[in-house]
C-alpha positions in Angstrom: -24.6 -14.6 40.3 -24.9 -14.8 36.3 -26.2 -11.4 34.1 -28.7 -11.6 31.2 -27.1 -11.3 28.0 -27.1 -8.0 26.2 -30.0 -7.7 24.3 -29.0 -7.7 20.2 -26.4 -10.3 20.8 -26.8 -14.1 20.3 -28.7 -15.6 17.6 -31.6 -14.0 16.1 -34.9 -15.2 16.8 -36.2 -18.8 15.0 -39.1 -18.3 12.2 -42.1 -19.8 13.9 -43.2 -20.7 10.4 -42.9 -24.2 9.1 -40.6 -24.9 6.2 -42.1 -24.1 3.1 -45.1 -22.5 4.4 -45.9 -19.3 2.7 -47.6 -16.3 4.3 -51.5 -15.5 4.1 -51.6 -12.4 2.4 -47.9 -11.0 0.6 -47.1 -8.0 1.5 -47.6 -6.2 -1.3 -51.2 -6.9 -1.1 -51.3 -6.0 2.6 -50.1 -2.4 1.9 -52.0 -2.1 -0.8 -55.1 -3.2 1.4 -54.2 -0.8 4.1 -53.5 1.9 1.8 -57.1 1.5 0.5 -58.6 1.3 3.9 -57.1 4.7 4.8 -58.2 6.2 1.8 -61.8 4.9 2.6 -61.9 6.4 5.9 -60.8 9.5 5.0 -63.3 9.8 2.3 -66.0 8.2 5.1 -64.8 10.9 7.5 -64.9 13.9 5.1 -68.6 12.8 4.2 -69.3 12.5 7.6 -67.9 16.0 8.7 -69.7 17.5 5.5 -73.2 16.8 7.3 -74.2 13.4 5.6 -75.7 10.7 7.5 -73.2 8.1 9.0 -74.5 5.4 6.5 -74.2 7.5 3.3 -70.6 8.3 5.1 -69.9 4.2 5.4 -71.2 3.7 1.7 -68.9 6.8 0.4 -65.8 5.1 2.5 -66.6 1.8 1.2 -67.3 3.1 -2.6 -63.5 4.5 -2.2 -62.0 1.8 -0.8 -63.8 -0.1 -3.8 -62.3 2.2 -6.5 -58.9 3.1 -4.9 -57.6 -0.8 -4.3 -57.9 -1.6 -8.4 -55.8 1.7 -9.0 -53.4 0.9 -6.1 -52.7 -2.2 -7.7 -51.9 -1.2 -10.7 -49.8 2.2 -9.4 -48.0 -0.5 -7.3 -46.1 -2.9 -9.3 -49.6 -4.7 -10.8 -50.1 -5.9 -14.3 
């Protein structure tokens, strides 16, 4: 009877990407987009809670995303 190996021992899992293949989106870009979407959700949610229609809340959220992404790009190491 054999026992399974302990987790954390052995060789690390191999990278599933092919050699030389780059990721679709950089980590920095993914963080900027996720933070921008988070800001948009907050702005849209607060707009909806203020009593405005759902359509107005969606437009406010999209506007917040559109404004926050360039600002975040500059703030997080952009040029």
